N, C-alpha and C positions, 0 to 999 in steps of 0.2 A: 543491509543485513537485517534478518528477521529472527527473533527468538521467542519461543514459548518455553514453559518449563513447569515442573520436570516431567519427562515421560515416565511410564508409558501412557498415563492419563494426563494429558497436557492441561495444566492449570488454567484458570480463566483470566489470565492476563497475557498480553503479548506486547512486543516492542519492536521497533524498526529504526534504522538510520537511513537517511537519504544521502547517498554519496554521488557526487557528480563533479565534472571538471569546471563548472561555472554555476553561479546561482541562477535558479529558474523562476525567480519572482513568485515563489509559492504563496498561496493564500489558503485560508480555511473557508469552506462553504457549508451552509446548512441547506440541505435539499429536502423538500416536503413530499408528502404523499400526493399522488395524483398528477405528477408532472409527466407530460407526454414526452417519450423518448424514442429515438431511432438509432440505428447502428452507425450513422455518420457516413454512409456510402453515397448519399445523394439520392434523388428521386429516381425511381424505376431501375435501381441497381441492386436489388436484393437486400436492402437494409432490413434488419429485424426491427420490429415495432414492439414497444411495451409501455406500460404506465407504471410509475413507481408505486409500489405497495407499502414501502416502509420509508420513514424519514431517516436521514443519516447526517453525520458530520464527515467531511472529506478534506484531505489536503490535496491541493490541485495546482498544476502548472498552467492552468487555463489562462492566467493573466499574461504569461509568456507566449502561449500559443495564439491568443486572440489577435495578435498582430501578424500572423502568418496565414497563408492560403493553403487549404487542405487539397492534397492531390486527388482526393476522392470526390469532392463537391465543387471545386473551383471557387469556393467562397472562403471567407475568413473562418477560422475555428470559432466555436461557440463557447464563450467563457463559462456559461452555466452548465454545459453538457460535456465538454471535452476536457481531458487533462487530469482526472482524479487518479492519484497514485497510491492513496492510502485512505482508510476510513473505518468507521464503526457505525452500524445502524441500530435502530431502536429495539431490535430483537436480540442484540448481543452478538451479531456476526461481524468479525473484523476481516478486512481484505487488504493485502499489500502487494504492490506491483514493483518488480525489480528487473534490472537488466540481465539478459542472458543472450550473449552473442550467438550461441549455438542454435538458437531458435530458427526454425524454418516454417513459415506460415504456408497454408495451402496456396496453390497457384491461383485459384479463383474460388470465390464463394458464390454458388449459384443462388442460394437463398439463406436467410438467417444471418446475414453478415453484420458483424460488430467490429469496428476498428479497435485497436488496442488502447486508444485514448478514451474509450467508453466501456472498457472491460470491467473495471472496478465498479463503475456506476451500475452496470447491468446486474452484477452479483448482489450488491448492497440493496438495490432497488427492489429486487424480485425474490430474494432468498432470506430465510430466517436461520437456516442451519447449513452445515457443511454438506450433509446428505442432499438437501434440496439444491445446493449449488452444483453438485456433481450431476444431478439429473438435469438441471437447467442448462448445463454446458452442452447437452446433447441436442439442444434446439438451435444452437448458434454456431457460427464459423468466425473465428477471430481473423481479421484482415489487417494487413499492413497498410500504413498511410504515411505520407511524407508532408512536411511543411515546406515553407519557403526556403529553408536551409538545405533541402534535398535529401535529408537523412531519414531513414526509417530505423526502427529499433527492435531488436529481439528482446522479448520480455517474458517473464514467468510470474506466477501468482502464488502467494501463500495465503491461507485463510484458516480461521479458527472460529468456533462458536462457544456459547456459554456452557454447553455440556462438557466441554473439554475435548471435543472432537477437532481434528485438524487435517488438512490436506494441502498438497502442492500440485499446481497445474503447470505442465510444460508442453510446448508444441515442438515436436521433433519429427523431421522428415514429413511435415505437413499434417501430422496426426497428434491429437491430444493424448498426453500421458498423465494419468492421475496417480499420485503417490500418497499412500497413507502411513508410511513408515518413518516419517520424520516431521518435525515441526521447527527445524532450523533451516535457514536459507540464506545464501549469499548470492554470488553471481556464477560465472563459468568455473568449471564445466557443469553439465547437467547433473541433477541430483544423484543418480546411481553412481556416477564416477566420484562425486564428493563423498558419498557414504563409504565406498571402497577405500578411498584414500584415508579417511578418518580412522579406519580400523588399524592403521599402522602406528597409532599414537597411544601413549600410556593413558590408561583409564578408559580407552575405547576399543581395546583388543590387542594393541601392540605395545612396543616398548620405546618408541621414539619420544623425546621430550616435546611438550607442546610448542608449536611455532609461535614466534612473537611478532612477525611482520604483518603488513596490511594486505597481502595477497588474498584473493578470494578464498583459495583453499585453506589458507592459514586461519582466516576469520571463521570459516565453517568449522574447523577443528576446535577452535577455542570455544565457540558457542555451543557445540555439541557437548564438550566436556563440562563447561560451566553450568549449562542448563540442567544437567543431571544432578548437580549438587545444590541447586537452588532450594532453600527451605520453603515450606508451605506455611500458611497462616490463615486464620479465619478473618483477619483484618485485610480489607481491600487495600488500605493505605500501605500496609506492610508489603503486600505482594507487589504493588507498584514500585515501591522502593527497591525490593529485591531484584526485580527484573531490570530496573534502570542500572543497577550495578553490573548485571550481566551484559546488557547491550552496550554499556559504556566501555567495556573491554575491547570492543571492535570498532568503536568510533575512530575515524581517521582524522588526526589533527591537520589543520591548514598547513600546506606546504610539504607534507610527507609524501615522497614518491612511491608509486607501486614498484615492487622489485622486478616485475616482468617488463613493463614498458617505460619505466622511469618517469611516468607522468603522474601528476598529483590529482587524485580523485577524493577531495576532502568531504567529510560529513558536514552537511549544511543544516540539518535538523534531525531531531529525534522525537518519535512519538511513542506513547504507551497507551494501550487500550485496556481498560478494566471492563471486561465483558459482562461480569456479574453486576458490578456497580454502575455500569452504563456511563462511564466517564472517559473522555479522550484527552490525554495529556500531551502537551506539545512544547518543545523548546528549540529555539534557534541556536546553532552553535556559536553564532556571533552575538548572542544576547545573554543577559544575566539570569533571566527568570524561566522557569517552567510553569505554564499556566494550564488550566483544565477547562473543558467544556462538559457540563453536566447535561446529558441527553434527557434525563427525566425533567430537568428544569425547562429545557426547550419544549418538551411535550406539554408541561403545565402551562407554558406561555403561548401554546397553540402555534408554535413556529413550525411544527411538522404537519399541521392540519391541511387537508385537501384545499387547494386554491391559495395557500400561503405563498409568499414570494421567496425566491432563492435569496439567501442572505450571505454576506461576506465579512470576513475579519482579516485585517492585515497584521500578521504576526510580528512585523517589524516595529510596531508601536511599543516603545520601551516602557510605557506605563502599564502594560498588561501584566497582571499578577492574580493569583487565586483563581476563582471561578468566573468565567468571562462570557456566559451565555447572553447576558444583556448587552454586550458590546457589538454584536453583529448588526450590520446595516444592510439594506437592500442593495443588490448588485447594480440596480439602476442608478445608485448614487455615483459620485465621482471617485470613490475610493480606489477603484481598479486602475485609475489613471495615474496614481502616485508612482 
């Protein structure tokens, strides 16, 4: 789930929960300026090429993916480049990747191909604003990819920038749909159907009471309602606290089943991005602390500079608390083998 608030001018904080049926060995990465990137489709297969313009902090499932073989390249996924699901760059753009089973990717990408495991990186690496991201999407084609488990995933993206602008990208019937009328996102159905459903509930146009279960539609309704009533403050710390309260209302406790399929899809972690203060806050659902990464500190320490190494942090370290920019270590260390 993703929330910003309050509309119509979305404030400069956003939050998301990562809900899945098993833990994905998530790590945090610091990615520098000047990293050569490609779309992950393999050589001579139409991969888009780019070089990162902006440094960022991302949450990544790369440590889970790196043990699997990409259906596109025939090689192991790349820990440094594949698997970003969430993040904030040094220009104040935040990007969030969530499941959407209704997604239908194009049948083939003739050129400009980028797998969905590199979608977040492409946007954070190359864009400073939502408007730039909308333009940048015209240059690429999002491609499905499978790992050794044989699964591919339908996904959609929410993004926000420091000006308060926001958008949602969905790929339906092979075509990109750009939505500018919402800054709340959960999972299925696609956004237009979610918005229509939400109108049936009190405070959103209807008279039904707010739903309390963990179904995607119910979470969307609650986030839509709560984000409208979130107060504003000149204090970044206050805004982070306010939106944590909103996103916490849709976090799924361990063991709680989805009412539709009876399967548990618990929340494994929560992030909050302070787009104006340039800090990325992160908390594991199985841990006691929420810590933060100060992107301005990373910049002062030259960890975003061109030629710097990609750095990693294991959020399962129970000693993490407060500001943790100094705790990142090079990916080349043994950390990712833990």
